[in-house]
Backbone as numpy.savetxt, mean C-alpha at the origin, in Angstrom:
# Nx Ny Nz CAx CAy CAz Cx Cy Cz
-11.55 -19.83 18.47 -11.39 -19.68 17.02 -12.04 -18.37 16.57
-11.27 -17.48 15.90 -11.85 -16.20 15.48 -12.75 -16.37 14.27
-13.63 -15.39 14.07 -14.48 -15.39 12.88 -13.70 -14.96 11.64
-12.68 -14.11 11.85 -11.91 -13.60 10.71 -10.50 -13.22 11.15
-9.51 -13.67 10.39 -8.13 -13.21 10.56 -7.86 -12.24 9.43
-7.59 -10.99 9.76 -7.49 -9.95 8.74 -6.15 -9.99 8.01
-6.13 -9.36 6.84 -4.95 -9.41 5.97 -3.73 -8.71 6.57
-3.95 -7.78 7.49 -2.81 -7.08 8.09 -1.90 -8.01 8.88
-2.38 -9.19 9.22 -1.62 -10.15 10.03 -0.83 -11.14 9.17
-0.84 -10.98 7.86 -0.41 -12.03 6.95 1.00 -12.56 7.23
1.90 -11.72 7.69 3.27 -12.18 7.95 3.34 -13.31 8.95
2.42 -13.30 9.92 2.51 -14.22 11.06 2.00 -15.62 10.71
1.14 -15.73 9.69 0.65 -17.03 9.24 0.00 -17.82 10.38
-1.03 -17.25 10.95 -1.72 -17.85 12.09 -2.54 -19.06 11.68
-2.71 -19.99 12.61 -3.60 -21.12 12.41 -4.99 -20.79 12.91
-5.88 -21.78 12.88 -7.27 -21.56 13.30 -7.38 -21.34 14.81
-6.52 -22.02 15.58 -6.53 -21.88 17.03 -5.57 -20.77 17.45
-6.08 -19.80 18.18 -5.30 -18.61 18.55 -5.13 -18.55 20.06
-3.90 -18.41 20.52 -3.63 -18.19 21.94 -3.56 -16.69 22.20
-4.19 -16.23 23.28 -4.15 -14.80 23.60 -3.73 -14.59 25.05
-3.25 -13.39 25.30 -2.79 -13.01 26.63 -3.43 -11.69 27.02
-3.73 -11.47 28.29 -4.27 -10.17 28.72 -3.22 -9.07 28.74
-1.95 -9.45 28.64 -0.86 -8.48 28.65 -0.58 -8.02 27.23
-0.86 -6.77 26.94 -0.83 -6.27 25.56 0.32 -5.27 25.39
1.08 -5.47 24.32 2.13 -4.51 23.96 1.52 -3.48 23.03
1.44 -2.25 23.49 0.81 -1.17 22.72 1.82 -0.57 21.75
1.97 -1.24 20.61 2.98 -0.81 19.64 2.55 -1.25 18.24
2.91 -0.44 17.25 2.60 -0.77 15.85 3.06 -2.19 15.51
2.21 -2.93 14.81 2.60 -4.22 14.29 2.25 -5.41 15.16
1.79 -5.19 16.39 1.46 -6.29 17.28 0.01 -6.72 17.06
-0.22 -8.02 17.07 -1.54 -8.58 16.78 -2.41 -8.61 18.03
-3.70 -8.30 17.82 -4.65 -8.32 18.93 -5.94 -9.03 18.49
-6.59 -9.67 19.47 -7.92 -10.24 19.26 -8.95 -9.22 19.71
-10.00 -9.03 18.91 -11.00 -8.01 19.19 -12.41 -8.55 18.95
-13.36 -8.01 19.68 -14.77 -8.29 19.42 -15.41 -7.04 18.82
-16.06 -7.21 17.68 -16.71 -6.08 17.01 -17.94 -5.66 17.79
-18.08 -4.35 18.00 -19.17 -3.82 18.82 -20.28 -3.16 18.02
-20.01 -2.79 16.76 -20.98 -2.02 15.99 -21.36 -2.74 14.69
-22.55 -2.44 14.21 -22.94 -2.78 12.84 -22.89 -1.50 12.01
-22.30 -1.58 10.81 -22.19 -0.41 9.95 -22.80 -0.70 8.59
-23.32 0.35 7.96 -23.91 0.21 6.63 -22.89 0.47 5.53
-21.89 1.28 5.83 -20.84 1.58 4.86 -19.48 1.30 5.50
-18.48 1.09 4.65 -17.14 0.76 5.12 -17.23 -0.33 6.20
-17.91 -1.40 5.84 -18.25 -2.46 6.79 -17.67 -3.81 6.39
-16.54 -3.78 5.65 -15.90 -5.02 5.23 -14.45 -5.08 5.70
-13.98 -6.31 5.87 -12.59 -6.55 6.21 -12.00 -7.57 5.23
-10.74 -7.38 4.91 -10.03 -8.27 3.99 -9.34 -9.38 4.78
-9.44 -10.61 4.29 -8.75 -11.71 4.96 -7.38 -11.94 4.34
-6.68 -12.96 4.80 -5.30 -13.20 4.34 -5.23 -13.73 2.92
-6.39 -14.05 2.32 -6.43 -14.45 0.91 -6.89 -13.29 0.02
-6.94 -12.10 0.60 -7.36 -10.89 -0.11 -8.82 -10.93 -0.53
-9.63 -11.67 0.22 -11.06 -11.70 0.00 -11.75 -10.83 1.06
-12.86 -10.18 0.67 -13.54 -9.26 1.58 -14.79 -9.89 2.19
-15.00 -9.58 3.47 -16.13 -10.12 4.22 -16.83 -8.99 4.97
-18.15 -8.98 4.92 -18.92 -8.01 5.70 -18.95 -8.46 7.15
-18.56 -7.59 8.05 -18.53 -7.95 9.47 -19.79 -7.46 10.17
-20.01 -7.99 11.36 -21.17 -7.57 12.15 -20.83 -7.65 13.63
-21.61 -6.95 14.43 -21.37 -6.91 15.87 -21.38 -8.32 16.46
-20.46 -8.54 17.39 -20.36 -9.82 18.07 -19.29 -10.73 17.51
-18.84 -10.47 16.29 -17.80 -11.32 15.71 -16.44 -11.02 16.35
-15.60 -12.05 16.37 -14.24 -11.91 16.89 -13.28 -11.91 15.70
-12.42 -10.91 15.67 -11.44 -10.80 14.59 -10.03 -10.69 15.17
-9.05 -11.01 14.34 -7.65 -10.78 14.68 -7.16 -9.64 13.80
-6.73 -8.55 14.42 -6.21 -7.40 13.68 -4.81 -7.04 14.15
-4.31 -5.92 13.66 -2.95 -5.50 13.97 -2.97 -4.05 14.43
-2.33 -3.80 15.56 -2.23 -2.42 16.05 -1.43 -1.57 15.07
-1.91 -0.34 14.82 -1.17 0.50 13.91 -1.70 1.91 13.83
-0.82 2.79 13.38 -1.17 4.17 13.09 -1.61 4.28 11.65
-2.53 5.19 11.37 -2.92 5.47 9.99 -3.15 6.96 9.83
-2.59 7.53 8.75 -2.76 8.95 8.46 -3.32 9.09 7.06
-4.63 8.94 6.91 -5.27 8.93 5.59 -5.99 10.25 5.34
-5.82 10.76 4.12 -6.55 11.97 3.73 -8.02 11.65 3.46
-8.27 10.49 2.87 -9.64 10.07 2.56 -9.94 8.76 3.29
-10.09 8.84 4.57 -10.35 7.65 5.38 -10.13 7.98 6.84
-10.18 6.96 7.68 -9.96 7.16 9.11 -8.48 7.36 9.41
-8.20 8.22 10.35 -6.84 8.42 10.83 -6.82 8.17 12.33
-5.73 7.58 12.79 -5.64 7.28 14.21 -4.24 6.84 14.60
-4.09 6.48 15.85 -2.78 6.10 16.38 -2.96 4.95 17.36
-1.83 4.39 17.79 -1.83 3.38 18.84 -1.68 4.11 20.17
-2.62 3.94 21.11 -2.48 4.62 22.40 -1.27 4.09 23.16
-0.79 4.88 24.11 0.43 4.50 24.85 0.23 3.25 25.69
-1.01 3.01 26.12 -1.29 1.84 26.94 -2.61 1.23 26.51
-2.63 -0.10 26.42 -3.86 -0.81 26.06 -4.05 -1.95 27.06
-5.24 -2.05 27.62 -5.54 -3.16 28.53 -6.74 -3.93 28.00
-6.86 -5.17 28.43 -7.99 -6.01 28.04 -9.30 -5.30 28.41
-10.25 -5.27 27.48 -11.52 -4.61 27.70 -11.59 -3.20 27.17
-10.44 -2.62 26.77 -10.45 -1.27 26.18 -11.22 -1.26 24.86
-11.74 -0.09 24.51 -12.41 0.08 23.21 -11.50 0.87 22.27
-11.21 0.27 21.12 -10.48 0.95 20.06 -11.31 0.88 18.79
-10.74 1.25 17.66 -11.50 1.31 16.42 -10.78 0.59 15.27
-11.58 0.16 14.28 -11.03 -0.38 13.04 -10.70 0.79 12.13
-9.44 0.92 11.73 -9.02 2.09 10.96 -8.99 1.85 9.46
-8.95 0.57 9.04 -9.00 0.32 7.59 -9.49 -1.10 7.33
-9.71 -1.44 6.07 -10.28 -2.73 5.72 -9.28 -3.87 5.86
-8.01 -3.54 6.04 -7.01 -4.57 6.27 -6.94 -5.02 7.72
-7.71 -4.37 8.59 -7.74 -4.76 9.99 -6.76 -4.04 10.88
-6.40 -2.81 10.52 -5.57 -1.99 11.42 -6.45 -1.53 12.58
-5.95 -1.74 13.79 -6.69 -1.39 15.00 -5.95 -0.26 15.72
-6.67 0.78 16.07 -6.05 1.90 16.77 -7.10 2.81 17.37
-6.65 3.92 17.87 -7.53 4.92 18.47 -7.83 5.98 17.42
-9.07 6.00 16.93 -9.43 6.93 15.86 -9.32 8.37 16.36
-8.66 9.20 15.56 -8.52 10.62 15.88 -9.32 11.51 14.94
-9.74 10.92 13.80 -10.47 11.72 12.81 -11.33 10.80 11.97
-12.66 10.97 12.07 -13.56 10.20 11.24 -13.58 10.77 9.83
-14.16 10.01 8.91 -14.29 10.45 7.52 -15.78 10.55 7.20
-16.26 11.73 6.78 -17.71 11.95 6.63 -18.43 10.90 5.80
-17.80 10.44 4.71 -18.47 9.48 3.83 -18.67 8.12 4.48
-17.88 7.81 5.49 -17.93 6.49 6.11 -18.63 6.49 7.47
-18.89 7.66 8.04 -19.44 7.71 9.39 -18.37 7.38 10.42
-18.75 7.27 11.70 -17.77 6.97 12.75 -17.10 5.61 12.52
-15.86 5.50 12.93 -15.14 4.23 12.82 -15.78 3.18 13.72
-15.72 1.93 13.28 -16.32 0.83 14.04 -15.55 0.57 15.33
-16.26 0.47 16.44 -15.64 0.18 17.73 -15.41 -1.32 17.91
-14.29 -1.63 18.56 -14.00 -3.02 18.92 -13.55 -3.08 20.37
-13.86 -4.19 21.02 -13.37 -4.44 22.38 -12.12 -5.30 22.30
-11.07 -4.87 22.95 -9.81 -5.62 22.93 -9.91 -6.81 23.88
-9.75 -8.01 23.33 -9.84 -9.23 24.12 -8.48 -9.69 24.64
-7.42 -9.30 23.93 -6.08 -9.68 24.38 -5.08 -9.64 23.25
-3.83 -9.86 23.60 -2.74 -9.92 22.63 -2.62 -11.33 22.08
-2.31 -11.44 20.80 -2.13 -12.74 20.17 -0.72 -13.25 20.46
-0.62 -14.54 20.79 0.66 -15.17 21.08 0.99 -16.21 20.02
2.28 -16.39 19.77 2.75 -17.47 18.89 3.88 -18.20 19.58
4.03 -19.47 19.24 5.07 -20.27 19.87 6.43 -19.95 19.26
7.42 -19.77 20.10 8.79 -19.53 19.65 9.29 -20.74 18.87
9.96 -20.51 17.75 10.41 -21.59 16.89 11.37 -22.55 17.59
12.21 -22.04 18.44 13.29 -22.85 19.00 13.06 -23.28 20.45
12.05 -22.75 21.07 11.75 -23.11 22.45 10.26 -23.32 22.63
9.91 -24.10 23.62 8.50 -24.38 23.87 7.89 -23.29 24.74
7.99 -22.05 24.26 7.42 -20.92 24.96 6.68 -20.03 23.96
5.80 -19.21 24.49 5.02 -18.31 23.62 5.55 -16.88 23.72
5.39 -16.15 22.63 5.77 -14.74 22.60 4.67 -13.95 21.91
4.67 -12.63 22.11 3.70 -11.76 21.46 3.95 -11.75 19.94
2.87 -11.88 19.20 2.96 -11.93 17.74 3.04 -10.52 17.16
4.03 -10.31 16.31 4.18 -9.03 15.63 4.65 -9.26 14.20
4.13 -8.49 13.26 4.46 -8.70 11.86 5.93 -8.41 11.56
6.59 -7.62 12.39 7.99 -7.27 12.13 8.93 -8.46 12.31
8.52 -9.47 13.06 9.38 -10.64 13.27 9.50 -11.50 12.02
8.64 -11.29 11.06 8.62 -12.16 9.88 8.77 -11.36 8.59
9.27 -10.16 8.69 9.28 -9.26 7.55 10.47 -9.43 6.64
10.32 -8.93 5.39 11.42 -8.82 4.45 12.51 -7.95 5.08
13.75 -8.34 4.92 14.86 -7.61 5.56 15.04 -6.22 4.93
15.23 -5.23 5.78 15.45 -3.86 5.32 16.91 -3.66 4.94
17.15 -2.72 4.04 18.52 -2.35 3.67 18.63 -0.83 3.60
19.81 -0.32 3.85 20.02 1.12 3.86 20.39 1.69 2.49
20.91 0.82 1.61 21.40 1.33 0.33 21.17 0.28 -0.75
20.67 0.72 -1.90 20.47 -0.17 -3.05 21.68 -0.09 -3.97
22.34 -1.20 -4.15 23.50 -1.23 -5.04 23.06 -1.24 -6.51
21.99 -1.95 -6.78 21.54 -2.09 -8.16 20.07 -2.47 -8.19
19.46 -2.33 -9.35 18.08 -2.75 -9.54 17.77 -2.83 -11.02
16.84 -3.71 -11.37 16.29 -3.68 -12.72 15.48 -2.39 -12.85
15.10 -2.00 -14.06 14.32 -0.76 -14.22 13.02 -0.79 -13.41
12.68 0.35 -12.85 11.46 0.51 -12.07 10.48 1.39 -12.84
9.24 0.92 -12.96 8.15 1.75 -13.47 7.36 2.22 -12.25
7.41 3.51 -11.97 6.78 4.07 -10.77 5.40 4.62 -11.11
4.42 4.31 -10.26 3.07 4.84 -10.43 2.68 5.58 -9.16
2.51 6.89 -9.27 2.13 7.73 -8.13 0.90 8.53 -8.51
0.50 9.46 -7.64 -0.67 10.27 -7.94 -0.80 11.46 -7.03
-1.79 12.28 -7.30 -1.99 13.49 -6.51 -2.67 13.20 -5.18
-3.40 12.07 -5.09 -4.13 11.76 -3.86 -4.59 10.32 -3.88
-5.29 9.90 -2.82 -5.90 8.58 -2.78 -7.05 8.51 -3.79
-7.36 7.29 -4.22 -8.52 7.03 -5.08 -8.50 7.83 -6.38
-7.33 7.87 -7.00 -7.21 8.61 -8.25 -6.82 7.70 -9.42
-6.89 6.38 -9.20 -6.67 5.43 -10.29 -5.28 4.84 -10.37
-4.49 4.94 -9.32 -3.11 4.43 -9.37 -3.06 2.91 -9.52
-3.85 2.21 -8.73 -3.81 0.74 -8.78 -4.29 0.23 -10.12
-5.34 0.83 -10.66 -5.84 0.41 -11.97 -4.76 0.64 -13.03
-4.11 1.79 -12.98 -3.05 2.09 -13.95 -1.89 1.11 -13.80
-1.49 0.83 -12.55 -0.39 -0.11 -12.32 -0.73 -1.49 -12.86
-1.99 -1.89 -12.74 -2.43 -3.20 -13.24 -2.42 -3.23 -14.76
-2.88 -2.17 -15.39 -2.86 -2.07 -16.85 -1.42 -2.12 -17.36
-0.54 -1.39 -16.70 0.87 -1.36 -17.09 1.50 -2.74 -16.91
1.19 -3.40 -15.80 1.71 -4.74 -15.55 1.30 -5.69 -16.67
0.03 -5.64 -17.04 -0.47 -6.51 -18.10 0.25 -6.25 -19.41
0.44 -4.99 -19.75 1.12 -4.64 -21.01 2.56 -5.16 -21.01
3.25 -5.02 -19.89 4.63 -5.49 -19.80 4.70 -7.01 -19.94
3.80 -7.70 -19.27 3.78 -9.17 -19.35 3.49 -9.63 -20.78
2.52 -9.00 -21.42 2.18 -9.37 -22.79 3.32 -9.08 -23.76
4.19 -8.12 -23.40 5.34 -7.80 -24.23 6.53 -8.72 -23.94
6.36 -9.64 -22.99 7.41 -10.61 -22.72 8.26 -10.35 -21.50
7.95 -9.32 -20.74 8.72 -9.02 -19.52 8.25 -9.89 -18.36
9.20 -10.32 -17.54 8.87 -10.91 -16.24 8.79 -9.77 -15.24
7.62 -9.63 -14.59 7.34 -8.44 -13.79 7.30 -8.75 -12.31
8.00 -7.95 -11.53 7.83 -7.89 -10.09 6.99 -6.66 -9.78
6.15 -6.72 -8.75 5.29 -5.59 -8.42 5.30 -5.35 -6.93
5.24 -4.08 -6.54 5.29 -3.74 -5.12 4.42 -2.54 -4.82
3.89 -2.52 -3.61 3.27 -1.32 -3.08 4.12 -0.87 -1.91
4.64 0.35 -2.00 5.63 0.81 -1.03 5.06 1.70 0.06
3.90 2.28 -0.16 3.31 3.15 0.87 1.80 2.91 0.94
1.23 3.24 2.10 -0.20 3.10 2.28 -0.53 2.53 3.64
-1.73 1.97 3.76 -2.17 1.28 4.97 -2.46 -0.17 4.59
-2.11 -1.08 5.45 -2.08 -2.51 5.14 -3.33 -3.01 4.43
-3.13 -3.55 3.21 -4.21 -4.10 2.41 -3.55 -4.88 1.26
-4.07 -6.06 0.96 -3.49 -6.90 -0.10 -4.14 -6.67 -1.45
-5.25 -5.96 -1.49 -6.06 -5.82 -2.70 -5.26 -5.31 -3.89
-4.40 -4.33 -3.68 -3.73 -3.67 -4.80 -2.70 -4.57 -5.46
-1.85 -5.22 -4.66 -0.87 -6.12 -5.26 -1.54 -7.37 -5.83
-2.68 -7.76 -5.26 -3.43 -8.88 -5.84 -3.89 -8.53 -7.25
-4.30 -7.28 -7.46 -4.72 -6.86 -8.79 -3.56 -6.95 -9.78
-2.36 -6.56 -9.35 -1.21 -6.65 -10.24 -0.83 -8.11 -10.49
-1.00 -8.95 -9.47 -0.75 -10.39 -9.63 -1.71 -10.98 -10.66
-2.97 -10.61 -10.58 -3.98 -11.12 -11.52 -3.67 -10.68 -12.94
-2.97 -9.56 -13.09 -2.62 -9.06 -14.41 -1.25 -9.52 -14.87
-0.68 -10.48 -14.16 0.51 -11.14 -14.68 1.80 -10.97 -13.92
1.82 -10.13 -12.88 3.06 -9.97 -12.11 3.45 -11.32 -11.50
4.69 -11.73 -11.71 5.14 -13.04 -11.20 5.47 -12.97 -9.72
5.98 -11.82 -9.29 6.38 -11.65 -7.89 5.73 -10.38 -7.35
5.24 -10.43 -6.12 4.64 -9.25 -5.51 5.14 -9.09 -4.07
5.13 -7.86 -3.58 5.53 -7.59 -2.19 4.92 -6.27 -1.76
4.62 -6.15 -0.47 4.09 -4.91 0.08 4.87 -4.53 1.33
4.65 -3.30 1.77 5.30 -2.82 2.99 4.88 -3.65 4.20
3.68 -4.21 4.19 3.25 -5.06 5.30 4.15 -6.29 5.39
4.50 -6.86 4.24 5.39 -8.02 4.24 6.80 -7.66 4.69
7.11 -6.37 4.70 8.39 -5.91 5.24 8.25 -5.50 6.70
7.12 -5.83 7.32 6.96 -5.61 8.75 6.44 -4.24 9.15
5.87 -3.49 8.20 5.34 -2.16 8.50 3.84 -2.15 8.26
3.07 -1.85 9.29 1.62 -1.95 9.18 1.02 -0.80 8.38
1.62 0.38 8.47 1.16 1.55 7.73 2.33 2.51 7.64
2.49 3.13 6.47 3.63 4.04 6.32 3.25 5.44 6.78
4.16 6.08 7.47 3.93 7.44 7.96 5.11 8.37 7.68
6.08 7.88 6.94 7.27 8.67 6.66 8.45 8.26 7.51
8.20 7.62 8.66 9.29 7.20 9.55 9.81 5.83 9.13
11.10 5.74 8.93 11.79 4.48 8.63 11.37 3.82 7.32
10.72 4.57 6.43 10.24 3.89 5.23 11.33 3.69 4.17
12.41 4.46 4.21 13.46 4.30 3.20 14.11 2.92 3.26
14.62 2.48 4.40 15.20 1.12 4.41 14.17 0.04 4.14
12.94 0.26 4.55 11.88 -0.71 4.25 11.67 -0.83 2.74
11.51 0.32 2.06 11.26 0.30 0.63 12.43 -0.29 -0.14
13.63 0.06 0.25 14.81 -0.48 -0.43 14.94 -1.98 -0.18
14.52 -2.43 0.99 14.52 -3.85 1.28 13.59 -4.61 0.35
12.41 -4.03 0.08 11.46 -4.66 -0.84 12.02 -4.72 -2.25
12.62 -3.61 -2.71 13.19 -3.59 -4.06 14.33 -4.60 -4.18
15.17 -4.70 -3.16 16.25 -5.69 -3.20 15.68 -7.11 -3.22
14.67 -7.34 -2.39 14.03 -8.65 -2.33 13.47 -9.06 -3.69
12.77 -8.15 -4.35 12.22 -8.47 -5.67 13.31 -8.68 -6.70
14.38 -7.90 -6.63 15.49 -8.09 -7.57 16.12 -9.46 -7.44
16.16 -9.98 -6.22 16.74 -11.31 -6.01 15.92 -12.41 -6.67
14.66 -12.11 -7.01 13.81 -13.08 -7.68 13.97 -13.02 -9.21
14.79 -12.10 -9.69 15.19 -11.97 -11.09 14.06 -11.57 -12.05
13.31 -10.52 -11.74 12.36 -10.00 -12.74 13.12 -9.17 -13.77
12.45 -8.84 -14.87 13.04 -7.94 -15.86 12.75 -6.48 -15.52
11.65 -6.25 -14.83 11.22 -4.90 -14.50 10.36 -4.98 -13.23
10.35 -3.90 -12.46 9.53 -3.84 -11.26 8.54 -2.68 -11.40
7.25 -2.97 -11.21 6.22 -1.92 -11.19 5.94 -1.58 -9.73
6.10 -0.32 -9.38 5.93 0.12 -8.00 4.77 1.10 -7.92
3.84 0.81 -7.02 2.76 1.77 -6.75 3.02 2.46 -5.42
2.92 3.79 -5.43 3.01 4.58 -4.21 1.59 4.94 -3.76
1.12 4.33 -2.68 -0.21 4.64 -2.16 -0.28 6.06 -1.64
-1.47 6.66 -1.65 -1.69 8.05 -1.23 -1.16 8.98 -2.31
-1.01 10.26 -1.99 -0.50 11.24 -2.94 0.98 11.49 -2.76
1.56 12.18 -3.74 2.99 12.49 -3.65 3.28 13.45 -2.50
2.25 14.15 -2.03 2.34 14.91 -0.78 1.26 14.34 0.13
1.62 13.98 1.36 0.63 13.42 2.26 1.27 12.70 3.44
0.41 12.13 4.28 0.88 11.53 5.52 1.56 10.20 5.39
1.50 9.56 4.21 2.08 8.23 4.06 3.56 8.23 3.69
4.14 9.39 3.43 5.59 9.48 3.22 6.07 9.22 1.81
5.21 9.37 0.81 5.62 9.14 -0.57 6.76 10.08 -0.96
6.66 11.34 -0.54 7.69 12.31 -0.91 9.05 11.94 -0.34
9.09 11.29 0.81 10.36 10.85 1.39 11.06 9.86 0.46
10.29 8.94 -0.11 10.87 7.95 -1.01 11.29 8.58 -2.33
10.43 9.41 -2.91 10.74 9.98 -4.22 11.91 10.95 -4.17
12.15 11.56 -3.02 13.25 12.51 -2.89 14.60 11.83 -2.65
14.58 10.53 -2.40 15.82 9.81 -2.11 16.59 9.52 -3.40
17.79 10.05 -3.52 18.58 9.92 -4.75 18.93 8.47 -5.05
19.25 7.71 -4.02 19.63 6.32 -4.21 18.47 5.52 -4.81
17.26 5.75 -4.32 16.10 5.00 -4.80 15.63 5.50 -6.16
15.51 6.81 -6.31 14.86 7.31 -7.53 15.75 7.21 -8.78
17.06 6.90 -8.58 17.91 6.72 -9.76 17.50 5.49 -10.58
16.77 4.58 -9.97 16.36 3.36 -10.66 14.97 3.49 -11.30
14.30 4.64 -11.09 12.99 4.86 -11.72 13.22 5.22 -13.18
12.84 4.31 -14.06 13.08 4.46 -15.49 11.89 5.07 -16.19
10.69 4.71 -15.76 9.46 5.28 -16.31 8.62 5.79 -15.14
8.23 7.05 -15.22 7.50 7.68 -14.13 6.09 8.05 -14.59
5.10 7.31 -14.07 3.69 7.53 -14.43 2.98 8.12 -13.21
2.17 9.14 -13.42 1.45 9.72 -12.30 0.00 10.00 -12.68
-0.89 9.85 -11.69 -2.33 10.03 -11.92 -2.80 11.31 -11.24
-3.71 12.01 -11.90 -4.22 13.27 -11.36 -5.73 13.35 -11.50
-6.32 14.15 -10.63 -7.77 14.37 -10.64 -8.15 15.50 -11.59
-7.27 16.52 -11.67 -7.61 17.71 -12.48 -6.34 18.33 -13.05
-6.52 19.37 -13.83 -5.38 19.99 -14.51 -4.44 20.72 -13.54
-4.99 21.29 -12.49 -4.13 21.91 -11.48 -3.21 20.86 -10.86
-3.75 19.66 -10.64 -2.93 18.57 -10.12 -1.83 18.18 -11.09
-2.11 18.21 -12.39 -1.08 17.90 -13.38 0.06 18.91 -13.32
-0.31 20.17 -13.24 0.71 21.21 -13.14 1.54 21.01 -11.88
0.88 20.70 -10.76 1.59 20.50 -9.51 2.53 19.30 -9.59
2.08 18.21 -10.22 2.95 17.04 -10.38 4.20 17.40 -11.17
4.02 18.07 -12.29 5.15 18.45 -13.13 6.13 19.32 -12.35
5.60 20.30 -11.63 6.44 21.22 -10.85 7.17 20.48 -9.72
6.45 19.64 -9.00 7.02 18.95 -7.84 8.11 17.96 -8.27
7.83 17.18 -9.30 8.82 16.19 -9.74 10.07 16.87 -10.29
9.90 17.95 -11.03 11.07 18.64 -11.59 11.90 19.33 -10.51
11.24 20.01 -9.60 11.96 20.89 -8.69 12.32 20.26 -7.35
11.60 19.25 -6.94 11.93 18.63 -5.66 12.55 17.25 -5.84
11.96 16.43 -6.70 12.45 15.06 -6.85 13.46 14.92 -7.98
13.54 15.94 -8.84 14.48 15.95 -9.98 14.27 14.73 -10.87
13.00 14.43 -11.11 12.59 13.35 -12.00 11.55 13.90 -12.97
11.61 13.51 -14.23 10.55 13.92 -15.15 9.31 13.06 -14.97
8.15 13.63 -15.19 6.92 12.84 -15.30 6.79 12.45 -16.76
6.84 11.17 -17.06 6.79 10.73 -18.45 5.37 10.61 -18.98
4.44 10.18 -18.11 3.07 9.93 -18.56 2.10 10.32 -17.44
1.00 10.96 -17.80 -0.06 11.28 -16.84 -1.31 10.49 -17.20
-1.97 9.95 -16.18 -3.22 9.23 -16.35 -4.18 9.66 -15.25
-5.25 8.93 -15.06 -6.21 9.28 -14.01 -7.43 10.00 -14.57
-8.36 10.43 -13.69 -9.61 11.08 -14.12 -9.41 12.32 -14.98
-8.27 12.98 -14.86 -8.02 14.17 -15.67 -7.96 13.84 -17.15
-7.73 12.56 -17.47 -7.66 12.14 -18.88 -8.96 11.48 -19.35
-10.05 11.69 -18.60 -11.31 11.05 -18.96 -11.87 11.50 -20.30
-11.49 12.69 -20.75 -11.88 13.08 -22.11 -10.76 13.90 -22.75
-10.99 14.29 -23.98 -9.94 14.92 -24.78 -9.51 16.28 -24.26
-10.38 16.94 -23.49 -10.04 18.28 -22.98 -8.80 18.21 -22.09
-8.82 17.29 -21.14 -7.67 17.17 -20.25 -6.46 16.63 -20.95
-6.64 15.60 -21.77 -5.51 14.99 -22.48 -4.81 15.99 -23.39
-5.61 16.78 -24.12 -5.03 17.76 -25.03 -4.22 18.81 -24.27
-4.76 19.29 -23.14 -4.04 20.30 -22.36 -2.73 19.74 -21.82
-2.78 18.52 -21.28 -1.57 17.90 -20.71 -0.49 17.78 -21.77
-0.88 17.31 -22.95 0.12 17.07 -24.00 0.61 18.35 -24.66
-0.31 19.27 -24.93 0.06 20.46 -25.70 0.56 21.62 -24.86
0.03 21.77 -23.65 0.41 22.92 -22.82 1.48 22.55 -21.79
1.29 21.42 -21.10 2.30 21.02 -20.11 3.44 20.26 -20.78
3.13 19.56 -21.85 4.18 18.87 -22.59 4.48 17.48 -22.08
3.47 16.79 -21.54 3.64 15.43 -21.02 2.67 14.51 -21.75
3.11 13.31 -22.06 2.23 12.32 -22.69 1.11 11.94 -21.72
-0.06 11.59 -22.27 -1.20 11.28 -21.42 -2.05 10.19 -22.05
-2.62 9.33 -21.18 -3.54 8.29 -21.64 -4.38 7.84 -20.47
-5.63 7.50 -20.75 -6.55 7.04 -19.71 -6.45 5.53 -19.55
-6.23 5.08 -18.32 -6.03 3.66 -18.06 -7.28 2.83 -18.34
-8.46 3.42 -18.13 -9.70 2.66 -18.28 -10.18 2.61 -19.73
-10.12 3.72 -20.42 -10.64 3.77 -21.79 -9.57 3.54 -22.85
-8.31 3.73 -22.48 -7.21 3.55 -23.44 -6.09 2.70 -22.84
-6.39 1.51 -22.34 -5.34 0.71 -21.70 -4.20 0.35 -22.65
-4.53 0.08 -23.92 -3.47 -0.26 -24.88 -2.55 0.92 -25.13
-3.13 2.12 -25.18 -2.32 3.32 -25.39 -1.40 3.56 -24.21
-1.93 3.45 -23.00 -1.10 3.63 -21.81 0.02 2.59 -21.78
-0.32 1.34 -22.05 0.70 0.30 -22.08 1.78 0.57 -23.10
1.37 1.01 -24.30 2.35 1.30 -25.36 3.26 2.46 -24.97
2.69 3.49 -24.35 3.52 4.62 -23.93 4.59 4.17 -22.94
4.20 3.32 -21.99 5.17 2.81 -21.01 6.22 1.95 -21.69
5.78 1.05 -22.58 6.73 0.19 -23.29 7.71 0.99 -24.14
7.19 2.01 -24.81 8.07 2.86 -25.63 9.09 3.58 -24.76
8.64 4.11 -23.64 9.55 4.83 -22.73 10.57 3.88 -22.15
10.14 2.70 -21.73 11.05 1.71 -21.17 12.06 1.24 -22.20
11.58 0.99 -23.41 12.49 0.56 -24.47 13.52 1.61 -24.81
13.10 2.87 -24.85 14.03 3.96 -25.16 15.09 4.12 -24.09
14.67 3.96 -22.82 15.62 4.16 -21.72 16.58 3.00 -21.54
16.16 1.79 -21.92 17.00 0.62 -21.68 17.71 0.12 -22.92
17.49 0.79 -24.05 18.12 0.34 -25.30 19.64 0.48 -25.20
């Protein structure tokens, strides 16, 4: 029995008793049992399948998921070509992604080492045999083309940790209070349930993430059919509007630009909200969306709007509406509602 089953494994719905094998498939999305080897003072928590966080310590056994991660502000790593029982790998994120760290992050110190105990097995539904557990076997079905969708409110940003999730949650709450049934999704990032849980707490009736579509971390490869599959899945649940958060920045290793540049997908983006750290980032967002994605930025939020200096410049010089999600949640919500109402009238 493991001490913790991490949130990255959520598709597989494991029980308390886990069967493992010494034969390991070294590929993204496959579940592994690991023993934690280090104690850490920072970045020392893991999220479970209920989106609750637990501080881990050396000696504990966890179930994680093999995966690549390309984070600007965090650990980056890959799945090695071969993994054998007893190998040492690292924890790459709080969702329990396990891989070979290629780049530490100064604020967090070295990534936590784990010993690989074996591959996780699950019983085949139709036969009394076991198979290697992988999140892709239980994922939302991918599609190549979206025929239709309810309006999408997109929330992106210049980088990680710039207030996208908070803004998406504020927007979700405003839409729900205005009478909309809201679906919410996170389309890019590294496996973690925290962000969609926040939107759920703020009233989203339906939620979905790329992990539920069988992708442990987005890197730009194959993310278009995955993202369209999530949007189709949410549409089938009949929301009035879908709030989509793009993890990471509009330029970066998680492939946000691949999604935003897709004509089929971005035609359904009705309200485009983006978060920025500074005024240079605002200018870059405006330029990038206009010239590469051919989408207007309707509203800017994030730390750049922390006081009137940034807000005034954004509105008067760049010509984009602006509101701070933390200090002006009602204003941000009203701006989104006004934009959505104008576009769908």
